[in-house]
C-alpha positions in Angstrom: 29.8 -6.7 -19.7 33.2 -4.8 -19.7 36.1 -6.4 -17.8 36.2 -5.6 -14.1 39.3 -6.1 -11.9 39.1 -8.5 -9.0 39.1 -5.4 -6.6 36.0 -4.1 -8.3 34.2 -7.4 -7.9 35.2 -7.3 -4.3 33.7 -3.8 -4.0 30.5 -5.0 -5.6 30.1 -8.0 -3.2 30.9 -5.9 -0.2 28.5 -3.3 -1.4 25.7 -5.9 -1.5 26.5 -6.8 2.1 25.1 -3.6 3.6 24.6 -1.2 0.7 27.2 1.3 2.1 29.4 2.3 -0.8 32.0 4.0 1.3 32.4 1.1 3.7 32.4 -1.5 0.7 35.4 0.5 -0.9 37.2 0.4 2.4 36.5 -3.4 2.8 37.6 -4.1 -0.8 41.0 -2.5 -0.1 40.6 1.3 -1.2 42.2 4.0 1.0 39.8 5.2 3.8 40.6 8.8 2.8 39.4 8.5 -0.9 36.9 5.8 -0.2 33.8 7.8 -0.7 35.0 9.3 -3.9 36.1 6.1 -5.4 32.7 4.4 -4.3 30.9 7.3 -6.1 32.8 6.9 -9.2 32.6 3.0 -9.2 28.8 3.0 -8.7 28.4 5.3 -11.8 30.2 2.7 -14.1 27.9 0.6 -16.2 29.8 -2.5 -15.8 29.6 -2.1 -11.9 25.9 -1.1 -12.2 25.1 -4.2 -14.2 27.1 -6.6 -12.1 25.4 -5.4 -9.0 21.8 -5.6 -10.6 22.7 -9.2 -11.8 23.9 -10.2 -8.2 20.9 -8.5 -6.4 18.5 -10.4 -8.8 20.4 -13.7 -7.9 20.4 -13.0 -4.2 16.7 -12.1 -4.3 15.8 -15.3 -6.1 17.3 -17.2 -3.4 16.4 -15.2 -0.3 12.9 -13.6 -1.1 9.8 -15.9 -1.5 8.1 -15.5 -4.8 4.3 -15.1 -4.9 3.6 -18.6 -6.0 5.8 -19.9 -3.1 3.7 -17.7 -0.6 0.2 -18.9 -2.1 1.5 -22.6 -2.0 2.6 -22.4 1.6 -0.7 -20.7 2.6 -2.6 -23.2 0.7 -0.7 -26.1 2.5 -1.4 -24.4 5.9 -5.2 -23.9 5.0 -5.6 -27.4 4.0 -3.8 -28.8 7.2 -1.0 -30.4 5.3 1.8 -29.3 7.9 2.6 -29.6 11.7 4.2 -27.4 14.0 6.6 -28.2 16.7 5.6 -27.2 20.3 7.5 -27.3 23.4 5.7 -29.1 26.4 6.6 -28.7 30.0 5.8 -31.6 32.3 6.0 -32.1 35.9 8.4 -34.9 36.9 8.2 -34.7 40.6 8.0 -32.3 43.3 9.7 -29.1 42.2 11.0 -30.7 39.0 9.9 -30.5 35.5 11.2 -31.4 32.2 10.5 -29.9 28.7 10.3 -31.8 25.5 9.2 -30.9 21.8 6.1 -32.5 20.3 4.8 -32.3 16.8 1.0 -31.2 16.6 -1.5 -30.6 13.8 -1.9 -26.8 12.9 -4.3 -24.8 15.0 -7.7 -24.1 13.4 -6.9 -20.4 13.8 -3.7 -20.8 11.7 -5.7 -22.5 9.0 -8.4 -19.8 9.1 -5.8 -16.9 8.8 -4.2 -18.7 5.9 -7.8 -19.0 4.1 -8.4 -15.4 5.0 -5.1 -14.2 3.4 -5.7 -16.4 0.3 -9.2 -14.9 0.1 -7.9 -11.3 0.4 -5.2 -12.0 -2.4 -8.0 -13.0 -4.9 -10.4 -10.4 -3.7 -13.1 -12.8 -2.2 -14.2 -10.6 0.7 -14.6 -7.2 -0.8 -18.3 -7.1 0.0 -17.8 -4.4 2.7 -15.8 -2.3 0.2 -18.6 -2.5 -2.4 -21.3 -1.6 0.1 -19.3 1.6 1.3 -18.7 2.6 -2.3 -22.4 2.5 -2.9 -23.4 4.2 0.2 -20.8 7.0 -0.7 -22.3 7.3 -4.2 -25.8 7.5 -2.7 -24.8 10.3 -0.3 -23.1 12.1 -3.1 -26.2 12.1 -5.0 -28.2 13.3 -2.0 -25.9 16.1 -1.5 -26.2 17.2 -5.2 -29.9 17.0 -4.9 -30.0 19.4 -2.1 -27.5 21.7 -3.8 -29.5 22.0 -7.0 -32.7 22.5 -5.0 -31.0 25.4 -3.2 -29.9 26.8 -6.4 -33.4 26.6 -7.9 -34.9 28.3 -4.9 -32.2 31.0 -5.1 -32.9 31.5 -8.7 -36.7 31.6 -8.1 -36.3 34.1 -5.4 -34.0 36.4 -7.5 -36.5 36.2 -10.5 -39.5 37.1 -8.1 -37.4 39.9 -6.7 -36.6 41.2 -10.1 -40.1 41.1 -11.4 -41.4 42.7 -8.4 -38.8 45.6 -8.8 -39.7 45.9 -12.3 -43.3 46.3 -11.7 -42.6 48.9 -8.8 -40.2 50.7 -11.3 -42.9 50.8 -14.0 -45.6 52.0 -11.7 -43.6 55.0 -10.7 -42.5 55.7 -14.2 -45.9 54.9 -15.8 -48.6 55.5 -13.1 -51.8 53.4 -13.6 -54.4 55.4 -15.0 -57.9 55.7 -13.4 -59.3 53.3 -15.9 -56.9 50.7 -14.7 -57.5 51.2 -11.1 -61.2 50.5 -11.5 
């Protein structure tokens, strides 16, 4: 990576705050009048791009849960390994009440939802999708059969009409002799 000045590093760090290049340039100490142009030029420099990409990857690793983390959490919820804190309000006399926090086991609905999300992740509940796909294919086949039957009927009608027209034409061109009429 090429050498960057402290001001350029400050720009990069400020840019990562809100992804506003112009405002990052101003916060890094550049002139407000030229901040937009400077920011545009800075973002095009390979060393700046590389530094920002590296910092974003580091921040993402710290801030965003990985797939494994999410699945581990959902699994622990599904198994009921955790508890949740709930605020309970109790009466402590006429017109008075007090609130306190208690730990309680996870609700069955939360455990079921976690199991459902894990199942969806692994495609365990795609039965309806498969049935719908098969029904769609069956209807497509039915439609093709009807269309083919219509085409066959049209072809037969056209052939019959053609043959009748030929017969009529031949009779006018070559009238039947008296021997053929008997």
